[in-house]
C-alpha positions as CSV (number, residue, x, y, z in Angstrom):
1,M,-94.2,6.6,-49.8
2,P,-95.5,3.3,-48.3
3,V,-94.1,-0.1,-49.3
4,F,-95.5,-2.5,-51.9
5,K,-95.9,-6.2,-51.0
6,T,-95.3,-8.7,-53.7
7,P,-96.5,-12.3,-53.6
8,F,-93.0,-13.6,-54.6
9,N,-89.4,-12.7,-53.6
10,G,-88.1,-9.5,-55.1
11,Y,-85.1,-9.7,-57.5
12,A,-84.8,-6.4,-59.3
13,V,-86.3,-2.9,-59.5
14,K,-86.0,-0.3,-62.4
15,F,-87.4,3.2,-62.7
16,S,-88.9,4.1,-66.0
17,P,-86.7,6.5,-68.1
18,F,-89.9,8.1,-69.3
19,Y,-92.3,8.5,-66.3
20,E,-91.4,9.8,-62.9
21,S,-94.1,7.7,-61.3
22,R,-93.5,4.3,-62.9
23,L,-91.4,1.4,-61.6
24,A,-91.0,-2.2,-62.8
25,V,-90.2,-5.0,-60.3
26,A,-89.0,-8.5,-61.1
27,T,-89.9,-11.3,-58.7
28,S,-89.4,-15.0,-58.3
29,Q,-91.2,-17.7,-56.3
30,N,-89.4,-19.7,-53.6
31,F,-86.3,-17.4,-53.7
32,G,-85.8,-18.0,-57.4
33,I,-84.8,-21.6,-56.9
34,L,-88.0,-23.2,-58.3
35,G,-91.4,-21.9,-59.3
36,N,-93.1,-19.0,-61.1
37,G,-92.2,-15.4,-61.6
38,R,-94.1,-12.2,-61.8
39,L,-93.3,-8.9,-63.5
40,H,-95.0,-6.0,-61.7
41,I,-95.5,-2.5,-63.1
42,L,-96.2,0.0,-60.3
43,N,-97.5,3.5,-60.3
44,L,-95.9,5.7,-57.6
45,N,-98.0,8.3,-55.8
46,P,-96.0,10.7,-53.6
47,S,-99.1,11.5,-51.5
48,G,-100.7,8.1,-51.4
49,P,-100.2,4.3,-51.7
50,I,-98.2,2.6,-54.5
51,S,-100.7,1.1,-57.0
52,E,-100.3,-1.6,-59.5
53,F,-100.6,-0.7,-63.1
54,G,-100.5,-4.3,-64.1
55,F,-98.5,-7.6,-63.8
56,F,-97.4,-10.5,-66.0
57,E,-96.9,-14.1,-64.9
58,T,-94.1,-16.2,-66.0
59,S,-93.6,-20.0,-65.6
60,D,-90.1,-19.4,-64.1
61,G,-88.5,-16.8,-61.9
62,I,-87.6,-13.3,-63.2
63,Y,-84.0,-12.3,-62.3
64,D,-83.7,-8.9,-63.9
65,L,-85.4,-6.4,-66.2
66,T,-84.7,-3.3,-68.3
67,W,-86.9,-0.6,-69.8
68,S,-86.6,0.3,-73.5
69,E,-84.9,3.6,-74.0
70,D,-86.9,4.1,-77.2
71,N,-90.5,3.0,-76.4
72,D,-92.1,3.9,-73.0
73,N,-94.2,0.7,-73.0
74,I,-91.5,-1.9,-73.6
75,V,-90.0,-3.9,-70.8
76,I,-87.5,-6.7,-71.2
77,A,-87.3,-9.5,-68.6
78,A,-84.4,-12.0,-67.9
79,I,-85.9,-15.3,-67.0
80,A,-84.5,-18.2,-65.0
81,D,-85.5,-20.8,-67.7
82,G,-82.9,-19.2,-70.1
83,S,-85.5,-17.1,-72.0
84,V,-85.7,-13.4,-72.6
85,K,-89.3,-12.0,-72.7
86,I,-90.4,-8.7,-74.2
87,Y,-93.5,-7.0,-72.9
88,D,-95.6,-4.2,-74.3
89,L,-97.6,-2.4,-71.6
90,S,-99.9,-0.9,-74.2
91,L,-101.3,-4.4,-75.0
92,P,-103.5,-6.5,-72.7
93,P,-101.8,-9.3,-70.7
94,T,-103.3,-11.9,-73.0
95,Q,-101.2,-10.5,-75.9
96,N,-98.0,-10.5,-73.8
97,P,-95.1,-11.3,-74.0
98,I,-94.9,-10.0,-77.6
99,R,-91.7,-12.0,-78.0
100,S,-89.9,-14.8,-76.2
101,L,-86.2,-15.3,-77.1
102,H,-84.7,-18.7,-76.4
103,E,-81.0,-18.8,-77.0
104,H,-79.3,-18.9,-73.6
105,S,-78.8,-22.5,-72.3
106,R,-79.0,-21.5,-68.6
107,E,-80.6,-18.8,-66.4
108,V,-80.5,-15.3,-67.7
109,H,-79.3,-13.1,-64.9
110,S,-79.2,-9.5,-66.3
111,A,-80.6,-7.3,-69.0
112,D,-79.5,-3.8,-70.0
113,Y,-80.9,-1.5,-72.8
114,N,-78.5,0.6,-74.9
115,P,-79.0,4.2,-73.7
116,V,-77.1,5.8,-76.6
117,R,-78.2,4.0,-79.7
118,R,-81.6,3.0,-78.2
119,D,-82.1,0.1,-80.6
120,S,-80.5,-2.8,-78.8
121,F,-80.0,-4.6,-75.5
122,L,-77.7,-7.0,-73.7
123,T,-78.4,-10.1,-71.7
124,S,-76.0,-12.1,-69.6
125,S,-76.4,-15.7,-68.4
126,W,-75.1,-18.5,-66.3
127,D,-74.1,-20.2,-69.6
128,D,-71.0,-17.9,-69.4
129,T,-72.1,-15.7,-72.3
130,V,-73.4,-12.2,-73.1
131,K,-75.8,-11.8,-76.0
132,L,-76.6,-8.7,-78.1
133,W,-80.2,-8.3,-79.3
134,T,-82.3,-5.8,-81.2
135,I,-86.0,-5.4,-80.5
136,D,-87.1,-6.3,-84.1
137,R,-85.0,-9.5,-84.6
138,P,-86.1,-12.9,-83.5
139,T,-82.4,-14.0,-83.0
140,S,-79.5,-12.5,-81.3
141,V,-77.1,-10.3,-83.3
142,R,-74.0,-11.7,-81.6
143,T,-72.8,-13.8,-78.7
144,F,-69.8,-12.8,-76.6
145,K,-68.2,-15.9,-75.1
146,E,-64.9,-15.4,-73.2
147,H,-65.9,-15.7,-69.6
148,T,-65.2,-19.1,-68.0
149,Y,-68.0,-18.9,-65.4
150,C,-71.5,-17.3,-65.0
151,V,-71.9,-13.8,-66.3
152,Y,-73.9,-12.0,-63.6
153,S,-74.0,-8.6,-65.1
154,A,-73.6,-6.7,-68.4
155,A,-73.8,-2.9,-68.7
156,W,-73.6,-0.5,-71.5
157,N,-71.3,2.5,-71.4
158,P,-73.5,5.6,-71.1
159,R,-71.4,7.6,-73.5
160,H,-70.4,5.0,-76.2
161,A,-73.0,3.2,-78.2
162,D,-70.7,0.2,-78.9
163,V,-69.0,-0.3,-75.6
164,F,-70.2,-2.4,-72.6
165,A,-68.7,-4.2,-69.6
166,S,-69.4,-7.7,-68.2
167,A,-68.9,-9.0,-64.7
168,S,-68.4,-12.7,-64.0
169,G,-68.0,-15.4,-61.4
170,D,-64.5,-15.9,-63.0
171,C,-63.5,-12.8,-61.0
172,T,-62.9,-10.6,-64.1
173,L,-64.5,-7.5,-65.5
174,R,-64.3,-7.5,-69.3
175,I,-64.7,-4.4,-71.5
176,W,-66.1,-5.1,-75.0
177,D,-66.6,-3.1,-78.2
178,V,-69.2,-4.7,-80.4
179,R,-67.2,-3.8,-83.5
180,E,-64.2,-5.8,-82.3
181,P,-63.9,-9.6,-82.5
182,A,-62.8,-10.1,-78.8
183,S,-62.9,-8.2,-75.5
184,T,-60.7,-5.1,-75.5
185,M,-59.8,-5.3,-71.9
186,I,-59.7,-7.8,-69.0
187,I,-59.6,-6.5,-65.5
188,P,-58.8,-9.0,-62.7
189,A,-61.1,-6.9,-60.4
190,H,-61.7,-9.2,-57.4
191,E,-60.4,-12.4,-55.9
192,F,-64.0,-13.7,-55.6
193,E,-67.0,-13.8,-57.9
194,I,-68.2,-10.4,-59.3
195,L,-71.9,-10.1,-59.1
196,S,-72.5,-6.6,-60.5
197,C,-71.0,-3.7,-62.5
198,D,-72.0,-0.3,-63.6
199,W,-70.5,2.6,-65.5
200,N,-70.1,6.1,-64.0
201,K,-72.7,8.3,-65.8
202,Y,-70.3,11.3,-65.9
203,D,-66.9,9.6,-66.6
204,E,-66.8,7.2,-69.5
205,S,-63.5,5.7,-68.2
206,C,-64.9,4.9,-64.7
207,I,-66.5,1.6,-63.9
208,V,-67.7,0.1,-60.6
209,S,-67.7,-3.6,-59.6
210,A,-69.3,-5.4,-56.6
211,S,-68.2,-8.8,-55.4
212,V,-68.8,-11.7,-53.1
213,D,-65.7,-10.4,-51.2
214,K,-68.1,-7.8,-49.6
215,S,-66.3,-4.9,-51.4
216,I,-67.1,-2.4,-54.1
217,R,-64.2,-1.3,-56.3
218,V,-64.0,1.7,-58.6
219,W,-61.8,1.4,-61.7
220,D,-60.3,3.7,-64.3
221,V,-60.1,1.7,-67.5
222,R,-57.2,3.8,-68.7
223,N,-55.1,2.5,-65.8
224,F,-56.6,-0.5,-64.0
225,R,-53.6,-1.9,-62.1
226,I,-55.0,-0.6,-58.9
227,P,-58.6,0.5,-58.1
228,V,-59.4,4.2,-57.8
229,A,-61.2,3.4,-54.6
230,V,-62.2,0.3,-52.5
231,L,-65.5,0.7,-50.6
232,N,-65.8,-1.6,-47.6
233,G,-68.7,-1.7,-45.2
234,H,-71.1,-4.4,-46.3
235,G,-71.1,-7.5,-44.1
236,Y,-71.8,-10.0,-46.9
237,A,-71.6,-10.3,-50.7
238,V,-72.6,-7.1,-52.5
239,R,-75.4,-8.1,-54.9
240,K,-75.9,-5.0,-57.0
241,V,-74.2,-1.7,-57.5
242,K,-75.5,1.4,-59.4
243,C,-73.9,4.7,-60.2
244,S,-76.0,7.8,-59.6
245,P,-77.5,9.4,-62.7
246,H,-77.2,12.8,-61.0
247,R,-74.0,13.0,-59.1
248,Q,-70.6,11.8,-60.4
249,N,-69.2,10.6,-57.0
250,M,-72.3,8.8,-55.7
251,I,-72.9,5.0,-55.8
252,V,-75.7,2.9,-54.3
253,S,-75.4,-0.8,-53.4
254,C,-77.4,-3.6,-51.9
255,S,-76.2,-6.7,-50.2
256,Y,-77.0,-10.1,-48.7
257,D,-76.4,-8.3,-45.3
258,M,-80.0,-6.9,-45.9
259,T,-78.8,-3.3,-46.3
260,V,-78.8,-0.6,-49.0
261,C,-75.8,1.7,-48.8
262,M,-75.0,5.1,-50.4
263,W,-71.4,5.9,-51.0
264,D,-69.2,8.8,-52.0
265,Y,-66.1,7.2,-53.5
266,M,-64.2,10.5,-53.7
267,V,-63.9,11.0,-49.9
268,E,-62.1,9.1,-47.2
269,D,-65.2,8.2,-45.2
270,S,-67.0,6.9,-48.2
271,L,-70.1,5.4,-46.6
272,V,-72.7,8.2,-46.6
273,T,-75.8,6.3,-45.5
274,R,-76.8,2.8,-44.5
275,Y,-80.5,1.8,-44.9
276,D,-81.5,-1.3,-43.0
277,H,-85.2,-1.5,-43.9
278,H,-85.1,-5.0,-45.4
279,T,-85.5,-8.1,-43.3
280,E,-84.1,-10.5,-45.9
281,F,-81.4,-10.4,-48.6
282,A,-81.6,-7.0,-50.4
283,V,-80.9,-7.9,-54.1
284,G,-82.4,-5.1,-56.2
285,V,-81.8,-1.4,-56.1
286,D,-82.1,1.5,-58.5
287,M,-82.1,5.3,-58.7
288,S,-84.5,7.4,-60.7
289,V,-83.0,9.2,-63.7
290,L,-85.9,11.7,-63.6
291,V,-86.1,12.6,-59.9
292,E,-82.8,13.3,-58.1
293,G,-82.5,11.3,-54.9
294,L,-85.4,9.0,-55.5
295,M,-84.4,5.4,-54.8
296,A,-86.1,2.0,-54.9
297,S,-85.1,-1.4,-53.5
298,T,-86.5,-4.9,-53.2
299,G,-85.5,-8.1,-51.5
300,W,-86.4,-11.6,-50.5
301,D,-88.7,-10.2,-47.9
302,E,-91.2,-9.6,-50.7
303,L,-91.2,-5.9,-50.2
304,V,-90.6,-3.0,-52.6
305,Y,-89.5,0.3,-51.0
306,V,-89.5,3.7,-52.7
307,W,-88.0,6.7,-50.8
308,Q,-86.1,9.9,-51.1
309,H,-82.4,9.6,-50.2
310,G,-81.9,10.9,-46.6
311,M,-85.4,9.8,-45.5
312,D,-86.4,6.6,-43.7
313,P,-87.7,4.1,-46.3
314,R,-90.2,2.8,-43.8
315,A,-91.7,6.2,-43.0
316,P,-95.3,6.5,-44.3
């Protein structure tokens, strides 16, 4: 597949959980420091160019996004002005966003939809909090405030409707159960800021963290004194980490070293493949739930790549 050029700097990519050929991309002007944002909805064509289904402008940068797991037309965007915006692709751009939620006091850095209950989503923010929302309520259901620095990532457990994890600049991973008054576990996972976390899709006790210290660490929450694996190979901070939806032992990551890496954390030589197609910071990466091996990435070079694992992302 060819690449798609965006007018702004790429920040996040997410495959639709409903359509093999649909991808959402979050972008921000001026590297997300100041300026507008644009949410792109792309149609993928295996035998032709990537086309744009539509786009939505925002007055501030978009840092992350998530698809609804219940409605194939709903996309939720995390905005740098502290807002959370909900878009309905079945409606014209003039009727979007259908809702704008303003509770975070600083930049919203991540959004994640509940894959089990499918009625709620999380946002995490530089205001040190995580918030729980439902699509139909104009206010958050609950705010989780224990971290002492920016919360860069919050991710639902793929097997438990009430359990999620959060990753923070305070160097901790925290595990939460929304039925409990406080976090149920605090993992001192890295010595430097943790920028991303994700749960293993096949092992509900396994979680992965990525840090400014250039490493990715795999943890078993039943015994987290030492990591299950430490994956070294990136040259700069690891910006995002995702566990494969198809293979238990596979992890993909992207980094400020401009590369996307595929890992097998269960073998000694864990680095499987290094992709060096980006010419600026690689900050967004995802793997398709519907098509095994299909990957997408974006970065500050304003490019979106979609490719099959093992192929050259730049190949036409």
